Structure formats: structure tokens, C-alpha cells
C-alpha positions in Angstrom: 143.8 151.2 118.3 144.9 152.4 114.8 147.2 150.4 112.5 149.6 153.3 112.6 149.6 153.1 116.5 150.1 149.3 116.2 153.1 149.7 113.9 154.5 152.3 116.1 154.3 150.1 119.2 155.5 147.2 117.3 158.7 149.1 116.4 159.0 150.1 120.1 158.9 146.6 121.2 161.4 145.6 118.5 163.9 148.2 119.7 163.2 148.3 123.3 162.4 144.7 124.5 165.7 143.1 123.5 165.9 140.4 125.9 163.8 138.1 128.0 164.0 140.3 131.2 162.7 143.3 129.2 159.8 141.4 127.8 158.9 140.0 131.2 159.0 143.5 132.8 156.7 144.6 129.9 154.2 141.9 130.6 154.3 142.4 134.3 153.1 145.9 133.7 149.3 145.5 133.7 148.5 148.6 131.7 151.2 148.0 129.0 150.1 144.3 128.8 146.5 145.4 128.1 148.0 147.7 125.3 150.0 144.8 124.1 146.8 142.6 124.0 145.0 145.3 122.1 147.7 145.4 119.7 147.7 141.7 119.1 144.0 141.8 118.5 144.7 143.5 115.2 144.9 140.1 113.4 146.3 141.8 110.3 149.5 142.7 112.2 149.9 139.7 114.4 151.8 137.6 111.9 154.0 140.7 111.1 154.8 141.3 114.7 155.4 137.6 115.5 157.9 137.2 112.6 159.5 140.5 112.7 158.8 143.0 115.6 159.5 140.7 118.7 163.1 139.6 118.5 163.4 135.9 118.3 166.0 135.8 121.1 163.4 137.4 123.4 161.0 134.6 123.0 163.4 131.7 122.6 165.6 132.5 125.6 163.0 133.4 128.2 161.6 130.8 130.5 158.7 132.9 131.7 157.6 135.4 129.2 155.5 133.2 127.0 153.4 131.9 129.9 152.8 135.5 130.7 151.8 136.2 127.1 149.6 133.2 127.1 147.8 133.9 130.3 147.0 137.6 129.6 144.1 138.8 127.6 142.7 137.3 124.5 144.9 139.5 122.4 148.0 137.9 123.7 146.5 134.5 122.9 146.3 135.8 119.3 150.0 136.6 119.5 150.7 133.2 120.9 148.7 131.6 118.0 150.6 133.7 115.5 154.0 133.0 117.0 153.6 129.2 117.2 153.1 129.1 113.4 155.9 131.5 112.7 159.5 131.0 112.2 160.5 132.2 115.5 160.1 128.9 117.4 161.2 126.5 114.6 164.9 126.3 115.3 165.4 126.8 118.9 163.3 125.7 121.9 165.6 124.8 124.8 164.2 127.5 127.2 160.8 127.1 125.7 160.6 123.5 126.9 161.1 124.6 130.5 158.7 127.4 130.1 155.8 125.3 128.7 156.0 122.6 131.4 154.4 125.1 133.7 151.0 124.1 135.0 149.2 125.5 132.0 152.0 126.2 129.6 152.1 123.2 127.4 148.3 122.7 127.3 147.7 126.5 126.3 150.6 126.0 123.8 149.0 123.2 122.0 145.5 124.7 122.2 146.7 127.7 120.3 147.2 125.6 117.0 144.3 125.9 114.6 143.6 122.1 114.6 141.4 121.2 111.6 139.7 118.2 110.3 140.6 117.3 106.7 138.4 115.0 104.6 140.7 112.4 103.0 138.3 109.8 101.6 135.0 110.5 99.7 133.1 107.8 101.5 132.3 108.1 105.3 132.8 104.2 105.6 136.3 104.4 104.4 138.3 104.9 107.6 141.9 106.5 107.5 144.4 104.1 109.0 147.7 105.7 108.1 149.3 108.7 106.6 152.9 109.6 105.6 155.0 112.4 103.8 157.7 111.8 101.3 159.0 113.2 98.0 157.0 116.5 98.5 153.6 114.3 98.7 151.2 113.1 101.4 149.8 109.6 101.1 146.9 108.3 103.1 145.4 104.8 103.2 142.7 102.9 104.9 139.4 101.9 103.7 136.6 99.6 104.9 136.3 95.8 105.5 135.7 95.3 101.7 137.6 98.1 100.2 141.3 99.3 100.2 141.4 103.0 99.8 144.4 105.3 98.8 144.6 109.2 98.5 147.4 111.7 97.8 147.7 115.3 98.5 150.3 118.0 97.8 149.3 120.2 100.9 147.5 117.8 103.4 144.2 119.7 102.7 142.9 118.7 99.4 143.1 115.0 98.6 142.8 112.9 95.4 141.7 109.2 95.2 144.2 106.8 93.7 143.6 103.2 92.3 144.1 100.3 94.5 145.9 97.5 92.5 144.9 94.7 94.7 141.9 92.3 94.0 139.4 91.5 96.7 140.9 94.3 98.6 140.4 94.9 102.3 141.4 98.0 104.4 145.0 99.2 104.4 146.5 99.4 108.0 149.5 101.6 107.4 151.8 103.4 105.0 155.5 104.3 105.1 158.1 106.1 102.9 161.5 104.4 102.5 163.9 103.6 99.7 162.3 106.1 97.4 159.0 104.2 97.6 155.6 104.6 99.4 154.9 101.2 101.1 151.6 100.2 102.1 150.1 97.0 103.8 146.5 95.8 103.9 145.0 94.1 107.0 145.6 90.6 105.4 149.4 91.3 105.1 149.6 92.0 101.5 152.1 94.6 100.3 152.1 97.3 97.7 154.6 100.0 96.7 154.5 103.2 94.5 157.3 105.7 93.6 154.9 108.5 93.2 151.6 107.6 95.2 149.6 107.0 92.0 151.0 104.0 90.3 151.1 101.0 92.8 152.5 97.5 92.4 151.8 94.4 94.7 154.9 92.9 96.1 155.2 89.2 97.3 155.0 88.7 101.0 156.8 85.2 101.3 155.1 84.6 104.8 151.9 83.9 102.6 149.7 85.1 105.5 145.9 83.9 105.4 143.4 86.3 104.4 141.9 86.4 107.9 145.1 88.1 109.3 143.2 91.0 110.6 146.3 93.4 111.0 143.8 96.3 111.4 146.2 98.4 113.5 149.6 97.0 112.6 152.2 99.7 112.0 154.9 99.7 109.6 158.3 100.2 111.3 161.6 101.6 109.9 164.7 100.6 111.7 168.0 98.5 111.2 168.0 99.6 107.6 164.7 97.9 106.7 160.9 98.3 107.0 159.0 95.7 108.8 155.6 94.7 110.1 154.0 91.9 112.1 151.7 89.4 110.2 151.2 85.6 110.1 152.7 82.9 108.0 150.9 80.2 106.0 150.9 78.0 109.2 149.2 80.8 111.1 152.1 81.4 113.2 153.0 85.1 114.2 155.9 86.4 112.2 157.6 89.6 111.0 157.9 90.5 107.3 160.8 92.8 106.5 162.6 94.3 103.5 165.7 96.2 102.8 164.5 97.8 99.6 160.7 97.6 99.7 160.6 95.2 96.8 162.0 92.0 98.1 160.6 90.8 101.3 161.7 88.1 104.0 160.2 86.9 107.1 161.0 85.5 110.5 158.6 83.5 112.8 158.5 85.5 116.1 156.6 82.8 118.1 156.5 79.1 116.8 154.2 77.8 119.6 151.2 79.9 119.3 148.7 79.8 116.5 145.8 81.7 118.2 147.4 84.7 119.8 147.1 87.9 117.8 150.1 90.2 117.3 149.1 93.7 117.9 152.2 95.9 117.4 156.0 96.0 116.5 158.7 98.3 117.7 162.5 98.7 117.5 164.4 100.0 120.5 167.8 100.3 118.9 168.7 97.1 120.9 165.8 94.9 120.1 162.9 94.2 118.0 159.9 93.7 120.2 156.5 92.3 119.4 153.3 92.5 121.3 150.6 89.8 121.7 147.1 89.1 122.9 147.3 86.9 125.8 146.1 83.4 125.6 146.0 80.8 128.4 147.8 78.2 126.3 150.7 80.5 125.1 151.1 82.7 128.2 153.1 85.2 126.1 152.6 89.0 125.8 155.9 90.2 124.6 158.7 88.7 122.3 162.0 90.3 121.4 165.0 89.7 119.2 168.1 91.7 118.5 168.0 91.6 114.6 165.6 90.4 111.9 168.5 89.1 109.8 168.9 85.4 109.4 167.0 83.3 111.8 166.9 85.2 115.2 166.2 83.9 118.5 163.0 85.3 120.0 162.9 85.6 123.8 160.0 86.2 126.0 159.7 89.6 128.0 158.3 90.0 131.5 157.5 93.7 131.0 153.9 93.0 131.5 152.1 90.3 133.5 151.8 86.8 131.6 148.0 87.1 132.2 147.8 90.4 130.4 147.6 91.3 126.6 150.2 93.6 125.4 148.7 96.0 122.8 150.6 99.1 121.5 154.5 99.7 121.6 156.0 103.1 121.2 159.8 103.7 121.4 160.4 107.6 121.9 163.4 109.4 123.0 165.1 106.1 124.3 162.2 104.9 126.3 159.8 102.1 125.4 156.0 102.6 126.3 154.0 99.3 126.5 150.1 99.3 126.8 148.6 96.1 128.2 145.1 95.0 129.2 145.7 95.2 133.0 144.6 98.0 135.2 148.4 98.9 135.7 148.9 99.9 132.0 151.0 101.4 130.5 154.6 100.8 131.7 157.9 102.4 130.6 161.2 100.7 130.2 164.6 101.5 128.7 166.1 100.3 125.3 167.3 97.2 127.0 163.9 96.4 128.4 165.0 97.1 131.9 164.1 99.7 134.5 160.3 99.1 134.3 158.0 101.7 135.6 154.2 101.8 136.1 153.4 105.2 134.5 149.6 104.7 135.0 150.1 105.5 138.7 151.3 108.9 137.8 149.5 109.6 134.6 146.1 107.9 135.6 145.8 107.0 131.8 145.4 103.7 130.2 145.9 102.4 126.6 148.3 104.6 124.9 147.2 104.2 121.3 149.0 107.1 119.9 152.5 108.6 120.8 154.9 110.9 118.9 157.6 113.6 119.9 156.1 116.9 119.4 157.4 120.5 120.2 160.1 119.2 122.4 158.0 116.9 124.5 156.2 113.6 124.1 152.4 113.7 123.1 150.2 110.5 123.9 146.6 109.9 123.3 144.4 106.9 124.6 141.4 104.9 123.6 139.0 107.4 125.4 140.5 110.5 123.7 142.3 111.6 126.7 145.7 113.4 125.8 148.7 114.1 127.9 152.1 115.7 127.2 155.2 114.1 129.0 158.8 114.9 129.4 161.5 112.1 129.0 160.9 111.1 132.6 157.5 110.6 134.1 156.1 114.1 134.5 152.7 114.5 132.4 150.3 117.3 131.8 146.9 117.4 130.3 147.5 118.4 126.6 144.0 119.9 126.2 143.6 118.9 122.6 140.1 118.5 121.1 138.7 115.1 122.0 135.3 114.7 120.3 136.5 113.8 116.8 139.2 111.4 118.1 136.8 109.3 120.3 138.2 105.9 120.9 141.1 106.2 118.5 142.1 102.5 118.4 144.5 103.1 115.5 146.2 105.9 117.5 148.7 106.9 114.7 150.3 110.1 115.4 152.8 111.5 112.8 154.8 114.6 112.6 155.1 115.1 108.9 156.7 118.1 107.2 156.5 119.9 110.6 152.9 119.2 111.0 151.1 117.0 113.5 148.7 114.5 111.8 146.2 112.6 114.0 144.8 109.3 112.6 141.7 108.2 114.6 141.0 105.1 112.5 137.2 105.8 113.0 136.6 108.3 110.4 137.4 109.3 106.8 139.0 112.5 108.1 142.4 113.3 109.7 143.4 116.0 112.1 146.2 118.3 111.5 147.5 121.5 113.2 147.4 123.8 110.3 
């Protein structure tokens, strides 16, 4: 097909396929669908057609046209690849959400994205543990057992190493952007901040955590007008350090009867702060929760998971709390008040949800063996079909949507995954 014919057909579609029904009729016509696919194989025209020739309303308001496009010939996949990166779907996706929950829809949708691996740190032994975007800058942190490593990027592709201000540094476990500052924590509970990602200042953690805290996968959580993370205090008790400006920090002891149980994660449901613990026979605690971090809050024990199971990751997404634990029935789902517990393993067949994020109108999860599922706000899940090899055993499991891009932090590589 010539470029002239391609443009001519594109103009025909632009003027003729003015609603979802017209586009579906076009795709139902086998001959025209083949012609359409041939058109889309002209890669130089695919972006122009995705942005201009096919009316946005046709795509956004049709519940069946896109799966037809995706399931036709290779050229239609090329169109899907273009349209997903175009402006058409950026603003409105209500009908698309229904369309892509078809048997193959969301899986095919995600696999159209050109996922790439980007090298963040020069040394292969420096593992990326967190990435964030703020003030028009990407910042990534991580390192090895003996080195804390920081890098910045303006585009998420090319990265520049930055100086770590900490002495006797260990790996960083996460980074956040709040109060006009980048905030990073290392695995011993030390805190550094930077206004520009380049010049970093150490801040005082009043909990005075011991150097052996081992907060390898601990996330930074932003809620209740503060940034917080789980650590230990000088008496080796599990606590939560928190700040309302990133500079001055306080802490509250989350469990004053357990000096051996490891805190794994922290989340906020809008009603409660909740912490997850490794189970010990002496403490018999897996989850603790409190309504606020201000003052001296009262922490209660939750029964979301069995008292004989370690609770690991916590994710609060779209008004649902997802808790992974060490039993064969993990994970579970509860509401913001920690009620209405449902065992989602029985329907998903997937354990250990180390990564979770809202993405493209649905929830995207990955587990420790690199299995991916996408789910709605209830319990329906689909195989998300994302590449698995690079993300094998992604214990960190930090998924972030930054500047409209999905970033995947595996915690076992000096690279990150991103869908552009």
C-alpha cells in the first residue's frame, strides 16, 4: 500500500467512522479489516493516524472496537501500540475499562506497551530499591550492602550518579517526594533530603535505630499530611518515624512487647495506619494499627491474618487493603476499616503481592515469582501478560506510576523497567 493510499484511507476513516458502531462495523468486515491492518503496518503513518485520523470519541466510547482492533492482524496491533502511547486515551477511559476486561483485552493492552529496561546505576551490584518523580526530575536510590547509591534523570532513560552524604553507607530502601524535597531512607533507618536530587543533607531520626535494622524493602508512605516509614528505636522496638516537613522527625513505638519481630511494611487506609510484622512465637503479632501518628497513639492488634503467619507487604489501593502473609491463603483483601476480609488467593491463585499500583484504570499486581495479574476493584483478575524474566523474584516489588509512566523496581538489578 502506498503512502498516498494510506493517507486517503486515513481521511476516509476520519470522516466516515464517526462513532463506535461505525468502527465496529468496519472491523467486522474481514476485507476492510485486512486493509486497515495493511494501513497500520506503515509505521510512519501509525502515530499520525492514532492522534488525528481516528476520532477520539470512537475509541473512548466503544466497548468492543478496541478488542477487535487488537485481535486482528499484526497491523492492528501496530495501531494499538500507537494509540496507547497517543493522547487519545489519556483523558477518558470509562468504556475502555469495560472493553479491556474482556478475556484477552487487558493482557493484550499491556503487552502493546514498549517496555524497556533502563540502566540506573553503573555497578551491577548496586540494586535499585526505589524511584520517584518530582520537580521535573526522576530520582532513584538503592545500592549494595556496603554502598548507598543515588542517581537522577530528567527523562527516566539516561541517569547521572549523585554523591551519597552518609558515612559507612548501606543501601537505600526507598525515596519519596514531599514538601518540596526528595526524601530517602537507608536500610538502617537513616534519613537524607534534597531539594534538587544533587545536594543531600542528613536529617536526625529521633528513634536512633540500630545499624542492623535491615529495612531492605521498607516503603516511604505519604498520608495524613506527613511522610512515614517503619524502623526500630534504640531499644530495638518496632516503631514508625514520621515528619510533616521532611526535616524534623518524630517517632511512635508500634509494639512495645516485641524486640525480635521484623517490621516489613507500612500503609495508611484513610482510617488507620497499619504495620506488618514477621510472626514470632513469643509475640504472636502480625499486624498492628492506629488511627493517627500524632501524639502517643494506641496501637491495636489486627486479625486480618492468622496469628501464626508473618504479614509482609501492605497495599491500599482504590479503597481496598491488600495484605500478603506467609500462609497458603495469602493474600487477603479488606476495606479501609479492616473489615470485610476476603481470601483472594482462592480466586487469583497468586501469593505474595510484592508490587501493586493503579494503572490504566485497573489495579496491577506482581508477585515474588514474577507472575502478574490485573484486577478490578472487586475480585476479578486477569493475567496481565507482562515480561517476567527481568523481574524474577521481585522482593522489593515497588511499582510506581510517575509522570504517566509505569516504573517497575525489582530490587534485584541495577536496572528499572518502564513502559516507554
